[in-house]
N, C-alpha and C positions, 0 to 999 in steps of 0.2 A: 266452403272450406272447412276442413275438420280442425278441431282444437285439441290441445293437450289436456287431458282430464286428470293426470296424475302429478301435475306440477303446478304450484301456485307461487307467483312472484309479486311482491308488494313492497313499495317504498315505505319504510317505517322509521319512527323515531327510535334510535338505538336503546336509550335508557328505558323508555316505556316498554319496549319489546322485552328487555331483560327483566323488568320488574313485574311484568304481567303474570297474573294467575299463580298457580302452584306448580308450574311445570319445572322439571329438572332438565338442564341441558347437559347431555352426556357426551364425553369425548370417547369415540370408539377405540378399540385396541389397536387398530391398524394405523392410527395417527402417530406422527413422529412426536418425540418429546418436546416439551415447551422449551424454546430456545431464544426468545427475544432477549437482546442484551440492553445495557443501559443506554446505548446510543439510540436504539429504537424507542425506548421509553422517553428519552429527552425530546425526540421529534414529536411524539404523540402529545406530550404535555405542552410543548410549544404551540402546536396547532390548536389545542383546546383553549389555551390562554388567549390566542389570537381571536378565535371566534367569540370568546366570552367578552372581548372588548368591543365587538361590533354591535350594531343596532339589532333590534329584535328580528329583523327579516333575514339575517344571515344564518346559514347552516353550514355544517362541515360534513362532507360525504366520505365515509370510510370504506366504501366498496360494497361488495355483495357477501352475504353470509348464507351458506348452503346447509340446510338441515333436512332430516327425514323424520317422519312420524314413526314412533315406536308404539304401535297400538292405536286405539281410538279413544275419543272422549276428551274433555277439556283439560284433564290432568295428565294426558299421555306425555311421556318423555320425548324430547327432541334429540335426535342423534346429530351431533355437530360434524358435518362432513368437511366443510371448508370454512375457516375463520377462527380456528382454535387459538392461534397466536394473538390475534387482535382482541378477542373476547376475554381471554385469560388476563391479558395486560390491563384491559379496562377494569376487570374485577379487582386486580391488585391495586389499581389507582383508587377505586371506590373504597376498598378496605382501608387504605392509608388515610383517606378523608374521614371515614367513619371513626377510626381510632383516634384521630386528632381532635374530634369535636364531641365525642360521645358524653363527656362529662360537662361540657360548656354549652352545648346547643342540642338538647334532647330532641327537638322537633326535626332538625336537619338530620340528626343521627338516625331517626326512624325512617326518613325518606331514603337515606343511603342504605340502610339495612334491608329495605324491600328489594334492592338490586342484588344483594349478596346472598340472602338466605330465603328459604321458603316460608311463606306466611304461616303455614300450619305446623312448622317445626323449625325453630330458629337454630337448631344444631345441624340442620342439613343445608349445605350450600346449594345455591341455584345452579352453579356450574360444578359438574362432577368429572374431574379427570379420571383416566382409567387407573386401575388399582395400583399400578407400579409406583405412581407418585401422588395418588389422591390424598394420602395422609399428610404429605409435605405441604401440599396446597392448602388443605383445610386448616392445618395448624397455623399457617400465616394469616389466612383470611379471618379465622375465628380467634386469633391472638392467643394461642395456647401452646406456643413453642416451649420445648424443654431443653433441647440440645442447643447450646449457645454457640458452638463452634462449627456447626455443619455448614456445608456449602450447597446452594441450589439457586437456580435462576429465580425461583419464586421469592426467596429471601432477599437476593440482591436487588431485584427490581422493586419489591415492596420497600426496602430500606431506601432506595433512591427516591421514590415518591415521598416517603416520610421526610427525607432530608430537604426536599425542594419546596415543600408547602407548609407555610405557617398556618396555625389555626385560624387566624384572621382572614386568610385568603381562601379558605375552603368554600364559602358561599359563591365566590367568583368562579372557582374551578367547577363547582357543581352546576353553575349556570352554563358554562361552556360545554360540559358533558351533556346537558339536556338539549343542546343544539346539534348533537351528532345524529346523522342519519345513515341508513344503509338499505340496500335492497335485500329483503328476506326472501330467499328462494326455498320453498318447502316442498319436499317430495312426499307423495302419498305413501300409504302403508305398503303398497305392493312394489314400490320402486326398489331397485337393487342398489343400495347405498354404496356397497363396496365397489361395484363396477363403475359407478359415477365418480367416486373418489379417485379411482385409478385413472379414469379418463381425464379428470381435471388436472391431475398432477403428473401425467406422463406425456400429454400431447400439447399442453399449453406452452407458449414461448414467452418467458418473462421479459418485461421491458429492460433494455440495457441502459447504462448510466447516461449516455448522451441523449437517449430518447426521453428519459426522465427530466434531464436538463431542459430539453426543448419544450416539454409540456409545462414545466415550472416557469419558464420565461414567458410563455404565451397565455397561460390560464387566467391571469388577472387583467388582461387587456380586453378592450372592446374588439368587435370583429374587424373594424377598419384598422385599428392599431395592430392587430395580429397580422393582417395582410401586409401592412407596411414593414413590420419587423421581419416577417418571413422573407420578403423579397429583397430588402436592403441589407439584412445582416445574416440571417440563418442560412439562406441558400448560398451566399458567397463563402460562408464558413464551410459548408458541406463541399462546395466545389474545390476549395483550396486543400481540404484534408482528405477527401474521398473515403476510402475504407479505413483510414487511420484516424477518423474523427474521435473515436473513443480514446485513443492514445493521446491525441492532441489535448483533449480536455484534462486528462490526468497530468500531462507535462506542464500545461499552462498553470494548473493549480499548484503543482510543486514549485514553480517559479514564483507565483504570487504569494504563497504562504510560507515558503522556506521550510516546509515540512513534507515528509514522505506521505504519499497518498496511496491507499490500498488499490491495487489494480483489479482485484476480483473478490467477489463475495461481499454481501451486506451493503452493496451500493456505496462503497467508500468514496468514489469520485463524485457521485451526486451529493452525498452528505457534505463533502468538502466544499462543493460549489455553493450549496445553500448557506453554509456558514460564512463563506467569503462574500456572497452577494445576497444578504437577507432581504433586500428590497429590490424588486424588479418591476415596480410600477412604471408608468409612462414617464414620470418625472426623473427617475434614476436611470432608466434603461438606455437612453440615448448615448450618454457618455460611456457607460459600461460596454454596450454593444459595439461601439466604435473601437474600443480596446480589443474586444474579442476578435473582431474582423481583422484588425491590424496584425495580431499575432498569428491568426490562421494563415494570412498571406505569407508571413515569415516561415511558418511551418511548411508551407508548400515548397519553399526554397530549400529547406533542410532535407525534405524528402527527395528533391531533385535538384542538386546543386548546379546543374547546367543552366538553371534559370537565372543564376547570378551572373551579371555582366562583367564584374571584376574577375579576371581570370585567376589571380592568385587566391582571392577569397573563395572562389568556386572550388579550386583545387584543395584548399585546406578543409572546406566543409565536406568534400568527398572523403578526405582522409579521416576526419572525425567519424564519419558514418561507418567506417570499417569496424568500429567497436559497438555498433548498434545504436539504438536511439536513447540510451540512458542519459546521455549528456544534453539532450535537446532542451530541457528547461533552462539550463545555464546558457546554452548557445542562443536560444531565442532572446534572452535578456540582453546579452552582449550585442547581438546582431541588431536588435531594435535600437539600442543606444548608439550604435554606429550610424545607422541610416537617418537617425534624428539629430546627429551631430553632438551627442553627449560624450562620446569617446572617439578617439582617432582610429583611422584604419590600422595603424601599427598596433594599437592596443587590442583591437579585435583579433588580428592575426596572432599576436602573442598569446592571447587567451586560448585560441584554437591549438596552438603548438603545445601549450602547457597541458591541455586536456589529453592530447595524444601521448605525451610523455608519461603522464600519470597512468593512463590505461595500459600502455605497453609495458612499462616497468612493473606495474603490479601483476600483469599477466606473466611476466618473466619469472618473478619470484613467487608465483602461485598465491597471490593475495586476492581476495574477492573484490569485485568492482561494484557490488550492490550497496545501496544506501549511502552513496557518497555525494550525490549531486545536490541534494537539499541543503546540506551544510555549506556547500560552495555558493549556492544562491544566497544564503544568509550572509556569507562573508562578502560577496560582491556588493551587497547593499552598502557596505562600509567603505567601498572604494577598491580601485585596482590593486593597490598594495596589500590590502587585507586579503584579497583573493589570492595573490601570489603566496602569501604566508600560509593560507589554508591549503593550497595545492601542494606546497613544499612539504607540509607536515605529513601528507599521506602518499608522497611519491618516494619510492625507494632510492637510496643513494647510488652514486656511480660505483662505489666499491661493491655494494651488494649485487648490483646488476652484472658487473664484470665477472664476479665469481660464478654466477649461475650460467652465464652464457657459454662457458667452456664445456659444460656437460649436459645442459638441458635442451630439450627440443624447442626450436624457435617457433613462437606463436605468430599467427598472421604473416606467414613467410612471404607471400607475394607482395603484400603491402610494405613490409620491412625492406625486402630486397629492392623493390621499385624505388624507394626513396634513397637507399644506400647507393644504388648503382645508376641513379639518374634516369630512370624509365618512368615517364609520366603516365603512360597508358600500358598496363601490363596485360591487357586482354589477349594479345597475340603471343604471349610468352608462357612457358611452363617453368615451374620451380624444379630446377635440375639438381638431383642428388649426384654429386660427383662419384662418391662411393655409393652404389645402389643400396637401398634399405635391405634388400635380400639379394646379395650377389650370387650369380650363377657359378658353377664349378669352374668355368673357363675364364671368369673375370680375373683381371690382373691390374695391379697398380703401377707396374713398371715394365710390363711386356716380357718379363723373364719368369717370374713365379706365378703360377696359377692359384686361384682361390683355394682349391682343395689341398694345396701344398702349405698353406698358412697354418701355423699352430692354432690350437683352440683359443689360446689367450689372444693371439693376434686377430683372429676372426671376431671374437667378442668385443675387442677394443674398437675395431672398425665399425661394427654394427652399432655400438653404443654412441659413436660420434657421427653416424650417418645423418641424423635429423638436426644436428647442431649448426650454428651460423656458419662456421668455417667450411662446411662441406656443401653449402648451398649456393646456387647462383641462378640467374635468369637466363633462359635460352629460348630462342625462337622455336615455335612449335614444329615447324618443318624440319629443323635441324635435330630436334629431340627425337622425332620419329625415325630419322635416318640412322641414329647411333644408339637406339634403345637397347640397353643391356650390354653394350660393348665395353671393352676394357678401357682404362684411362688413356693409353697412347692413341687408340683409335678415336675416342671422343675429342681428345686434344687437337689432333691434326684435321679431322673431318668435320668437326662441329665448332668447338670453342674458338679456334683460330678464325672462323668465318662469321662469328657473331658480331652484331652491331653494338653490343653492350661492352664497354671498355673493360669493366671488371671481369667479364667472362673471357674476353680475348687475352687478358693478362695470364690466364691459366695455361695458354699455349707455351709460356716460357718455363713451365714446370717439367722437369725430367721425369719425375715419378710422383705418385700420389699415395700418401700414407698418413698415419696418425700424427706424425710430426708436422707434415704439411698442413693438415687440418687445424692443428693447434696454432701454428704460426699465423694462418689466415684469420682464425677467430680473434686473435689478439689485435691484428691490424684493423679488422672490421669493427671490433668492439669500441675502439677509440672513435671511429666515425659515428657509431650508434649513440654513444652517450653525448656526443656533441650535437647531433641532429635532434635527438629526443632529450633535450636538456631539461634538467630539473631547475626550477627557479633558484637563482643564485642567492640563497638566504640560509641563515644558520639553523633553521628549524630541523629537528631530527625526526626519525621514524617514530610514530606514535604507538608502537607495539600493538597495533590493531585495536586501539581504543575507539569506542563509538560515543560521540557526543550524546548526552542524555536526550536531546531533542530528536535524535534519530533512532533512539532505542525502539525495538519492536514492541508493538502493543498486541499481545496475544489474547485470544478469547478463551478463557477457561484454563484448566490445568491439563497439559497433554499426558496421555497415558505413559507410565514409566518415567515421568519427569522427576528428577532429583535435584539437579544443580544447574541454574541458568547462567550465573555469572562466576567467573574466576575471582573477580574483585571489582570494587567500585572506587574510582578516584574522585574524591570530593574536595575541591579547592586545595589540591596538593596533598590531602590526606588519603591514605589507602585504607579502605574499609573492607573487612572480610564479610561481605554481604553476598549471599548466594542465590537469592530469589527476590522477585518483585514485591512479595508481601513484606519481607523484612526491610527492603529498600524503602518502601512506602512508609513504614513505621519510623525508620531512622531519619529519613529526610524531613518528615513533618515534625518530629520531635526536635530536630536540629533547627528547622525553620522557625518553630515556635520560640526558640531561645534567641536565634541570631537576627531574624528579620520578622519580628512579631507583627508590625504594622502591615507589611506586604502580605503576610500569611492571612491575617484577618480580612484584608481586602479581597484576597482570592476566594476565601471561603464565603464571604458575603455575596460575591458575584456569582458563585457557582453552587450555592446552597450546601456547603460542606467541603471537606469531610470532618471539620472540627465544629462541635456544637456546645451549647451552654449547659446541656443536660443529656443524660442517657435516656432519650425519649422513646426508645422501643427496644425490644429484646434483641440480643446479638452480642458480638464480641467487641468490647470497647477497651480503649487504653486511656488511662487518666493522665492528662498533661499537667493540670493543677486542680485546685478545689472547684473551679468553675468552668473548666474546659475539658472536653473529652473527644478523643479521636476514634471514629467508628472504623472497625477493621474488617467488616463483613462484605467487602466489595469483591467483584471479579477482577482478574488480573488486568484486563483491558482498562477498566476504570482506574485502577491503582496507578498504572504507568501514566495514563493521561493526567491524573492529578499531580503526580510527581513532576512531570514536565511543566504543568501549568504553574505550580507554586514556585518552582525555581525560576521560570520565566518572569513571573510577577515580581520576584525578589531581585531580578537583574543579575543572577549568578549562574544561569543555565550554561553559559559558555565555559564555566569552570568545573563542570561535572561530567564525568565519562564513565561508561561501563565497559568492562572487558568480558565478553561472552566466553563461556566455557565451550568445549567441543559440542556437547549435547545441546547447549543453548543455541549454537550457530546452526545446527542442522534441523532444528524443529521449525 
């Protein structure tokens, strides 16, 4: 058998590999820019702390690092083909450790320095990003920043590591770092690094969130335990959810956390799972896995309501599904409480009706339906009445709905007409436009005047009202085909009069069909619509599109062309003219420092900032008092997370809202 002569793969200690010799690790120009965010840094630091706390036999594997030789000899540079993000982040962590102890522990500082810089030239870093951002990186690692207000991932992540590690903890973190291992794959000098880079990054299929969750659950178990968990829990979860398993985990975590969970990018679902279930050893897994399997079984009913034996509950679940799966976190919670006896059947049905009213009414008045369910899950934790108040607050009033129904296109027409006209199964019916959306020249509303004889204003009025509630009805498909394109008198006598739908048969009593008839029918049907899709009978008023702070969007970085994110912020009844997350972060922490000092200190102690007792590294700081300083050099995602966290810690998050500007909503 022949062997590869131009590739060498070796399992190595990561820190020893980085510190060895005088080699420079070069990032080639075709690599993407460094993009790890604070969330990734937090996970890495957590893993290093965990392995540092284990006995000496434990190691932590960080994957494979692919490099290519650039020349020959022991001092030849290595071209870093795959692994830039991990290696750069490790270097920033080592730099933070080095700067924290260089004055107090010179021996440890020397060991850390061997990872960061070349032995023959302490001004040359071991890692060399390409020229576009090499100076930024080196100024952080070598601690020679001049621009205090600049923004870069190097600065943000370095500042995060500095904020999280006290000088006394550096030896423990260094111990954990020395237990990192990776597979070093080195290509010979004749290898085509560009071609291999393109192959790695174009044909590989990254693990999806539910696959990462699967691995995370099983990796710490023995082989026998893995087989048991796989057969008793994971396979039933897969069977219940099928292709929707990724959506199931996201909806389950929204229900559990009461917070929005990112559906794409940066493995947001997996990160939320790890935070919610930090321990999945055999001792904890049994109860948790029972819960996961329980909700997966419920999810299968939501995906196919025909599996529900109670006919009315099944019908209402089908209706809720009209609006998509966004409501599933709340419905899972309510359905579970019903089948376990914590709420009554009537309360479950009422919840399903409220949800339909909320979604339909918001669609009618053209309000978005995104980012609503997490807040309702939080409200439901406080009881059925609290849920009613929360839904009422975001459900448009009867007056607002009645006004738009006269002139607006009816959303979800088959669903709405089915409930209005008492048709449980609309599969055999068409949505009939009594005045066609595009009438032919021979169409007539009274059998006397033809369409081409109508004035331009009359034609425009009829076309404008054609998609509205008063001009729509359900009609059997066979009858629709018989009278397609016909005038109203023909439809009335040959189709409407023969329909099994009472509301459609009633049209046979109309002598003519015109804008007055459409308006009159809209008024009559509107009364039924606001009764069937009733808003909870509570005094809560429309919230002007305000978003609770816990549901505010956590964006990564600053979008191009971004100027104004918020119209305003409502803080405990006060209206703040705050237009972006950076100023919101500053104002909330300054206010929290005054109003809820103990809770603010508790939050900062638990999360390693962002308030510190000294300005411990270069960057943009804001002085709170003589002994406390707020670091302002974070990315927007960290800032919003910190704002949400300190307000939650203080117990006032429910009293803070943001009103997004137009540009803020569309980004």
